[in-house]
C-alpha positions as semicolon CSV with decimal commas, in nm:
position;residue;x (nm);y (nm);z (nm)
1;M;4,792;1,228;2,496
2;W;4,530;0,980;2,374
3;L;4,662;0,723;2,620
4;V;4,596;0,954;2,897
5;I;4,217;1,039;2,775
6;F;4,177;0,658;2,734
7;L;4,316;0,573;3,089
8;L;4,052;0,827;3,235
9;A;3,760;0,682;3,029
10;L;3,851;0,340;3,155
11;A;3,885;0,402;3,475
12;F;3,550;0,605;3,481
13;V;3,373;0,310;3,309
14;V;3,532;0,064;3,582
15;G;3,418;0,306;3,889
16;M;3,091;0,321;3,718
17;A;3,063;-0,043;3,704
18;M;3,168;-0,073;4,052
19;V;2,896;0,152;4,181
20;L;2,661;-0,050;4,020
21;L;2,743;-0,369;4,135
22;R;2,753;-0,242;4,488
23;T;2,418;-0,094;4,487
24;A;2,300;-0,380;4,329
25;N;2,379;-0,613;4,651
26;L;2,214;-0,373;4,871
27;P;1,932;-0,567;5,101
28;K;1,612;-0,531;4,936
29;I;1,279;-0,483;5,154
30;P;1,013;-0,715;5,117
31;P;0,709;-0,651;4,944
32;H;0,482;-0,729;5,245
33;I;0,650;-0,492;5,467
34;K;0,460;-0,157;5,471
35;S;0,568;0,196;5,572
36;Q;0,451;0,329;5,882
37;P;0,223;0,656;5,848
38;Y;0,412;0,965;6,000
39;T;0,213;1,143;6,274
40;D;0,128;1,508;6,264
41;D;0,487;1,679;6,394
42;D;0,278;2,040;6,455
43;E;0,148;1,970;6,804
């Protein structure tokens, strides 16, 4: 029983580490890039 709980916890930790590593490798937007203002869509 304890082995199953340990394996589940280990899989969770490894899975979260993989998610964090994947999000850390996403391309970063340079700081000099500014977002464009939205135009009014009510027209």
